[in-house]
N, C-alpha and C positions, 0 to 999 in steps of 0.2 A: 505494499501499499504504500502511493508516496502521499506528503506530506506537502499545500503549500503557502505560502504567502499570500494571501488576500486582496491587497494593497498593492497590485504589479504596479503602480504608477499613480504622479499625482491625479488622476483623471477617471480610472479604474472605479468601480463599483460605487458611487457616488451616492451614498444612505439618503432616500427619501420618503417624508412620511405615508400611510396609509389611502391610496386612492381612492374613493367611491363617487357612487352615481349610479343609477340604469340609466342605460342607453350611451355609457362613454364611447366617444369613440374609438376601437380598436385597432385601425388600421392608421398611419401617418397617410397613406394614399388620398390621394384628392377623386383616386377615381372610383373609389367605394364610401366617398364620406361617410356620411351617419349612418348608411343601410348596411346590415350586416351581408356578408357573402353567405352564397351557398351552405356551404362549411360549416360557420357561428350558428347559422340557422338551424343547421341541422343538429348540434351539438345544445342548441339554446344557451342563451344569452344569461350570464348569470345578472343576479341583482348589484352584486358589487365587486369591483374590481381592484388587486392588491401587489403593488408592484415590489418585488424582492429585490431585483436590482436591472439593471438597465436592458439585462438580455431575457427576463421571465415577468408574466404577470401570471396570477392566477387569482381566478373566480370564487365565489364564496361556494359556486356549487360541484368546483373541481375542475372546470375546464381551465387548462392553459394554454398560454399565448406565448411563444417563444419567434422574438425577432434575430432577425437571420439578417446582421450587422451587413454585409458585401453586397456590391453589386450582381444582378443576377444575369448572365449572356449565354447562356446553354450550358454553365458547365455543371449546375446543380447541383451550387456552393448552399442554395436558399431550403435546398432539402436537406444536405449533409451537416451543413452548422448546424441547423438546430435537434438533427436527430445525436450530437454529440452531446449540447445541452440537456435534453430529454435523457443519457442513456447517464449520466451524473446525478442529474435529478429523480432517477428511478420513478419515472411518471411514464402514465400507460399512453401509449403513440394513437391511441383512438382518441384520446380526449385533449388532442395538441390540435391547436390553431398554430398555424404559421405565417408571419405578415412580414412584409419587407421590410427594415427600418433606414429611415429616411437619414441622410446626412446631417449627424450628430458629432463632430468629434470630441467634444467633453465628455461623453459618456462612453463611446466606444473606440478603441482603440487603433486601427486599423481596417478603415472602409476602402480597401484598395483590392480590385478583384484584376489579377494578374502576375506575370512572372511564375504563374502555379505556384504561389507562397501561401495561397488562402488559408487553406486548411491547412498547412504545416504553420505557420504564425498565431491562426486562430483554436489551436490545438491545446495548449493548455490556459491560454484566456476563458473560452467555452468551457473546460472541464472545472474550469475554477468557479465561474458565473451557476455552474447548473450543483455544484458539492457546497457552496455557499450556500445558496434558496434549498436544498434540501436541509442543510445543518441547522437552517433558520427555524426549517418546518417542525423537525425533530426539537428544539429548544422550546419553540411554543408548546409542544405535545408534554414535553417533561415537566413544562412547570402547569401544562393546565388539569394535567393529573398527579403532579408533585410524587412521579417517579425518577431514578437516574434516566440520563440520556442514556447513557451507554447499554440499558435493558428495550432501549424501541425498536424498532427496524422499520424499512419502507420496501416498498415494493408494488409497482402499478397504481401509483398516484396515491395509496393509503399506507396509514401508519397506525403501527399497531405495537401493544405491548402486551407482550407474552403471560408475562408474569399474574397481572389482570386481565387479560384480554379482552382491554379497550383497544378498541379502534375508529379511527378518523379517515375521512377524505381529506386529499393535502388543501382543499378550499372553507375545511371547517377550523382548520388552523392559519389558512393564509393573515385575516386581520390582527391577529396576534404577531405572527412570523415578522410581519411589515412594520411595526415598531420596534423590534428588537436588533443590535448591535449585533454586525460582520463580525464575527472574529479573526483575530489576527492570520489566526492558522485553518486549515480544513483539510479532511483527509479526500485524496482522490481515490477511484476504485484501483482495485487489481486487473490487469487486462484480461487476465482469466473469467472473470464475474461481468463484463458488458454484456446486455442482451442486447442491445440495437445495435449499436456499433456493428461491424459485419455483416448484418445482416442486410438482407435490400428491401428498401422501401420505394414506392411507387413516387413520384415525381409531383410535388406538392402543386403542383400549378399545372398539372398534365390535363386534366380535365378542362379548364381555363383555355389553355392553349386549343386543342382537340376541338372544341364549340366556340372557340372566335370571340371571345369577352376580351374586354377592352382592357388591353393591358400595358399595350404601346406609347409612346407619345403623340404617335400617331392616331390613335383615336380618341387623344383628349382635346375635350372641348371647355372652351368657359363659355359666360358669355360676355356678349364684346368684345369677345377674340378676334385680332384681324390674321392673315395670311400674309407671310413674308419670304421672299426670296433672294438669292444674292447675284451677282452678274460679277466675273471676277476675268485677269485677263486669260485669251484662249492659250499663250503659253509663257513657259516657264521661262526668268530675264526679261517680260515684259511688264506693266506698270499703267496705270487708266493716267490718261492725259487729258479727256475729256470726255460729257456724255450729253445728252440732247433728252432732257426729263422732260419737256415738251409734248416730242416724238409719241411719248406714252401716259400723260398724265390724264390728258383726257378718254383715254378707252374705258371702255364701263366696271364699275367695281375700284377703280384706283385711288387709291387716298394719297401716297407720298411717293416719290422718286427722290432717292440722294446719294451720295456718296458718305463713307466714313471711314476712320482709320480703325483697324480691331484694336490697337495698341495704342498708346502716350508715346511722344516723341522721348529718348530717353530712358524709356522703362527697361530697368535691367528685368529680362526672362528668367524660368524658371525652366529646367529639363522635359517638361510638358507642356510650353505652352508654344509649341511648334505653330509658326503662321506661316503659312507658303506667299501668301499675295496677302501684302500690310496695306494697300487701300482697295474697298470693295463699292458696288452699287448694290444699294436698297431698293427693291419693289414692294410696296405696301398695297394691300389690298383688302376685299370682302373675301373671297374664294381659291382658293387653289388653282379652279380654271382661269378665273381672269387674270389673278398673277402672272398664272405660264405663259398668258398668251402674251401679255407685256411684257415679261422679259423677252421673248421670242423676238420682240419688233423694237425694244433699247438701239437707238443706236448709240455706239461707243467708240472711242478711237483709243487705242491703244498705241504705246510707244516702247521702246526699250527700256529697262530698267539700270540705272547706275550699278555697278559693285558696292555693298553695303558692310558692316561689319557691327554686332551689337552685345551686349554682355550676355553670358549664360549664365543662372547660379546652378549648379548639379549637388548633386548629394552629396550631403555635409556642409554645405555651404561653399564648395572650393566653389571661386570661379575662375570663367574663361571668355574668350574674346572665340567669335565665330565670323570666320569671312565667308562672306557669301560675292563668289563672283559674277559679272556681268558676260551678256553672251547668251546665244542660244544655245542647246546643248544635241547633239543627236548621238545614237545609238552606235553609228558606225567608230564615232571621232571617241565616245568610250573606251570600246573596246580597245581601240589603239591606243590610247592614255595606259590602258590598264595591264596592256603589255609593255609598252615601254619602261612604266614604274618598278614591273616585278623585275625588271632586269637592272633596276638602280642598286645601292646599295640603301637598306634603310634600317628604320629600328631594331635594336633586337631586343625580344622580349624573352626567351631563355635559351641555357647556353650549360649544354652539361659535355665533360669529357672534351676532347678537340674534335669536333668535328671536318673540319678542315684538313686536319692529318689523314682522316679517316677518309676523307674521299680521293682524298692526293694519291691513298695507298691501293685504292680499290680497284678489283680485279672486273668489275663492271656495275654501272649507275644507270639504275631505273630513274626516268623525268619523266613527269606527267603536269599539264595546265589543266585545270578544270574551273569555267566559267558556268553565270549564272547572272539573270535579268533581273529587273528593277521589276516586284508583283505589285498586284494591286490588292488591296483588301476585300472589296466587294463581298461586305456585309448583305445580307439579305434585307435588313434596313436600312434605308438608307440615310445619311445625316441628319437630323431634326433637332429642335427644342425649341419647349413651352417657354419663354420668359413676360413675367409683369414687375415693373420696376418701374416705381414712384419716387418722391422725394425722400419720402421715411424708407422703405424699404425694397427687396428687391427679393422675388418668389421665382423660383427655375424648377421643371421639371423634364427632365430628358434621360436621354441614354449616355451614361458615364464608368467606364470603370476606374478613375481617379478622383474623385470628387475633391478629397483635399489638395491637389496638386493646381486646382483649380481656382480655391478659393479667396486666395491673395491677389490674383487676377482679375478676379471680377470687383473685389472692393476696393482695388487700386485704379481702375477704366471705368466705375460706376461713381468714384467717390465717395462711399459708403463703408460703414463700419462694417465687417467682416459677421460682427452679434445681429446684423439688420437684413442679411442675406442669406434665405433656405432654400438650400439645392434638398430636391426632392428626387427619390430612384427611382425611373421606369424601368424594366424589364427592357432587355436590348436584343433587338434581334442581329444578334452577332456584334464581336467583338474586333477576338484575336489580335491584338495590339492598338485596332486604330481608333477606340474609344478611351484609350488612355491619356488623347489629347484631348483639351475641354476647346479648342479654338471656336465650336459652334456655340458651347455656352453663353463664351464671351460677344462672339457677334448678334446671338439673340437677344442678349441683354440688353448690348446698346444701340437695337435696333429699340428696345420696346421704350428705352428711357427717350429716345429721341422723340417717337411718335406719342408719347404720354399714353400708352395703350396698351393692357395684355397683348401679347401677338405668339404667334405657331410660325417658328422659320422651319423651311422646308428646303431640303436639296434634291435637285434633281439628280436620276442614277447618273448621265453625264457631269453633273456637279462632282456626286461622290466618287466618281471616277480618273477626271481629271484635275481636283483640286489639290493633288499629293498625301502626302505621308504612306510614301512607299515603303514596302522594301526595299534595302538597296542593290546597287550591281558589284557584284562579288568576282573577283580571280583568285587561286591560289594555287601554285607550283608545290609539286611534292616530289622531293628526290630519294634516293636510298640507294646506299652504298653497302656490294656486298663483296664479302672477300673471293679466295681463293677456292675454297669450298663450298660456295657459294652462299653463304653464313651471312646474315645482315651485319653489319658494323654500324651503320652510320642512318639517322632520318634528319632530313633538311625541310622546314617547310615554308615558304614564303608566300605573305596571303594580306589583300586589301583590295579594296572595294573604294565606291564613291554613294558617300564620302568617311566612309569607316572599315575600318579593318574587320574582319569574320574571327581572328584566333582567340582562345583562350590557352595561353601557353603551357597551364600544368595541367591540363587533359591530359588521356591516352591516346597515343603511345608515348608522351612522354611519363620518366618513371621507367622506363619497361628499354632502353636502347641506352646502351653506352656513350654514344657521344649522340646528341640533339642539339638541333640549332631551330628556334621560331623567331622566325621576323617578320613586321609587316612595316604597310606603309597605309596612305588615307590619300584622296583627292577632293579637292572643294568642290562643290558643284551648287548650283540654286536649286536644284531639285529636292524637296522635301522629300525628309525619311524620317520612319520612327519604328517603334517594333513591331514585330509581325512575328506572328505564332513561332514559338522559340526562337527571339530574333539573335543572331548571326549563327548558331546553331543551326540554325534550318538548310544554312548553308555546306558549312568546313566539314557537318556530318557527311555530307555527302562526299564529298570529295576526298576525306579521309581513306571512308572506309570503302569507296571505291578504288583508291590507292592500294590501299591493304589486299583486295583481292587480288588485284593483277601481282603487287608484290609478291604473294602466298603461291601464285600461279607461275609465277618466273623462278620462284625456290621448291618448287616441286610439291609443295604441302595444301593439306586440303585448307580451306581460306577457314573456318571456325575453329581446326587444334592449330592452325597459326596465330590466332588472335589470343587461343587460351596457351599457347606456350608463350607470349608476349607477358599476358598478365599473372601467368604464375613466375615469371622473373621478375615483378615490378612486387607483387606479394612476396616471396622469399628473399631479396635481393636487388630493393629498387634504389634507384638511382636518382639522388636529391631527395628532399625530406618536403617540398611544399609539391604536392604532387595531390592533386585536392579531388582524386578517386577511391573508392575501397576498391583492389585488383578480386579479393573472394567477391563482393556481391557482384561486380561486373561479369565475373568469370561465370558466376550462379545465372543469371540469365541466359548466357550463351549454350550453358548444360543444357537448362530448361527447354529451352526452345529447339533445340538439336534433338530431346527427347521427345518432343511434343509434335514435332515435325515427324520424326522417323526421319531423319534427314540423311543417315547411312545407308538406305532402301532406294534405288533410282525408282521415277518413275519413268514407262514409256510416254515419251512426247510431252513433259513436262522439263521445262528448263527452272531452276530454282537459281536462286538469290538471299543472300546472307549480309542483315550489315547491323551494326550495335552501337549505343550511344549513352554515353552520363552526360545528362544536363540537368538542372534544375532540382537536384539532388536524388536523381534516381536514375535505375536505370534499366536500359529495355532493349532489347535482342528482337528481332524481326527475320523472319524467312517466309519468301513470296513465293511463290507457286505461278509461271506464265507459260504459256502454251501459244502457238501461232497458228492462225487458222488464216492458210493463204499467208497474205503481207501483214495483216491484221494481229498485233499483240492481244491476246485475254487473259487477263488477270486470274487466274482460278481461286487460289485460296492465299491467306498469309496468317502467319500463327506469330503471333507476337508474346513473350515474355516478358514481365514487368515487376520490379523492385522495386516498389516506392510505398514500403513500411505497411504500418497499417490500413486496410483497405475501407474505409465507410461504410459505401453503400456498395457492395460487387457487380447489381445489375446499370447500375449508372455508370457506376465506373467502367465497366466493359464497355456501356455506349460511347463514353468519352472517347476511351482507347480508339475503338470502330471508328468516330467519328475521325479523327485525327491521322489513321491511318488512308481513309478513303479520300481526306483534305489534302493530303502529303503526294495520294499516288496523282491526283489531279493536276496539281500543280506540276511534278516531275514532268508529267507529259506536257502539260498546255502553257503552265503558266510562263506571261513574258507582257510587258508595256513597257513597248520601243517610243523614241523622240525621234522628232526629225523638226530639226531647226526649233526646239524646245516646246515642241508640241506632241503630247500623249496621242498616239495614235491608235487607242483604242478608248473608247468612250462607253460600249455598253454591251449587254451580253451576245448580242446578233456579234459583234466579234474580239469580243476577249473571250475563249475558251473556258469554261468553267466542266469539268467532269460530271457527267448523265449517271444516272441511274445506271443504264445499259453498259458504262465501260469499269462501274465498281465492281471490288473482286466478288465472286460469288457466293463468298464463303471467307469471313475474320473470326478466328479463334485467340482469344486473352486469357494468359495464364497468370495468375497474379501469384509472388512470390508468397510464403507464408511465412511471417515472424516478428517480432513484439518492437520492429524498431517503430519511432512515431512517422507518422506521416508527412510524405514527402510532395510532391509536382507530380500532378498528371495530365494536368489540362495541354501540356506543351512538350513533355520528352518524349512520345510515342511520334510527333510529327520528324524530327530531323531523321531517323535511318532509315525512316521506307525510302528515302530518296535513292538511297545508296544499293538498298533491295532491288528497287525497280532497275537500275543500271546494271548491274552482276548478273541477275535475271535477264535482261535484253542482250548483255552476250551472251553467255551460254543459248542465249535462242539463237541470235545471228551474226557471233563468231566476229562481233562490231565493238569494239570498248565505245563508249559515250562521256565525251566528257565535257560537253554545253548544253546548259538546261537553255527552252526547255528538250526535251528528248524525243518527243512528235515530232520535230519539225526534221531530225535527219532517220526518219521513218515514211516521210510522206511518201504515197506512189497511188497509182491512178484504185479509186477504190476506196482507198484508208477511209478511217473516218477519224483519224485524229485529229 
């Protein structure tokens, strides 16, 4: 049993007095207002509610409301986080109502869904919240029954004293419990005693999703609300010169047309303040259709933008100056520059042994270069936001992964203190990193402030796809030195991108090779980039795993055996002391994948590719089965082995893993955002190819390693290795190695659906 402090920091578990009053609003959501949801109505509203801490309210009838702090965009945190609470609270899941908490930093420590860190960082706070509430209920019962607290037990929302056979449901003790002081320490359950964690529970929003209930900002309406859209420069490296408001001002339903700057001059941005175009044009009117027609007819003149620089405050308060060059960039020129940079001397990130000497003495050198283009996020729901800004306060409702990172920006831009700004969290129709950036909230708030009315700002799909925040373009060159016995003596990786490097220098195979060198470079660009599912890992994993496969073949070794040999070296005799992976857990997923896929038994007509990677604190190995139907590659099956520690909700975890695999296969074959004279060459799904149902694997098997490690990331780790598995399977099928993404370009042939 673990004992933890209840006061995790200055903001956690602020004690409040009992809350009372029949009909109290259960949800912060404006969509439900005071009207109970079907789930609430079915359970029956209590006459009184009592708040035991920021996460938990208990009704006098025993119904429990658990608040999920992190924004939800499909990763199922709205179900899994309350499951952690419920287990420590010993609550009957049938009596639980789950509500999305709105942004409330004074109560909730980390309301950020991203980096696959939600469950990992919420694990102890959520357990502590549940355990603290349970302790208060036990203390209330002990006081009421005049018995020692150690003699009282709980199970399924009920309290029991065995000696006197006294019983009560939680609601009967909630009023008194809410008045008691939280102890300095509480006991957490032993892992073996979990009853909810590790069991499959249905998505708490599932019924609302499939029945089309209003859940997204697109559905939101408020009396007097206007519709707003923006017009932005058609190319990166361009800016607004002038526009003719009168050309659309008289169109039906149009209220106002004006330009505005997203940030004030001289504003020091944070790392999530990405702004593609500093000045935009807003069109505001009565309806979506009327505003869209005006947007299409707006006459605007765009000119070339000068280069600029600005200060960005990053993690830990560190400041850096970002240089944005002038010019209209092209994909062909990008590739030429990346190849040029890859041949220059660059920054050393890690160096073990004497790699230069090892390469000089090598009997054979294997060298390969891998490239990948910019990628667009293409969430199902385009960018949007509701805002109502007055002189006294600002209310925002919208899809955002990281509200804490945009609050300061809103306060500075609107001239309001943070406590006067309320961000309410809508369910997101996808995120993948795009919605970590809150520029859309700033834009909506500025427009609302300007027109002095509530507005809902909508991006068209073309806006969403061409406005920026892309996955960077990358290239990586791997070299391996082999001695006269065909044994590996050195590895050298040099990688960079536009405008960031993808290298994590202390990851595998660092630590497994005597002589190892990792170097990086970066190229400045005016094309805005940002987080994309498993940032940086989503490319470097593909390059690394493709290279290791080719290297294994060059050495005459099975690709899984070769990886396991390297991991055994990293385990028994590691090179360096700052390797950021556990070689035993890494090897564990490879062994599990080999077992579950029956790797050692060839399948007639099936070509198999293996790939494994560590990121976001989790280990994943994937084996992809592919066959050729004429010139068409068909993915038959994927077997994935995952070590992410304790799995909260197995079915939901498998669903998320399957989604990451399908997403990765689609991007590996098709994903690409090219540029010509600064203009994105794809602006909708008619020319930006996404994977279709018929192109997805016919089956996906996900196997989780069972252990007692605390939960780690899951939303992202299965995405990076699938690229390498695709490339390695394609080689087995075609006899050709694939070095440039998307792989579908090299597979083009008559009748090919790719």
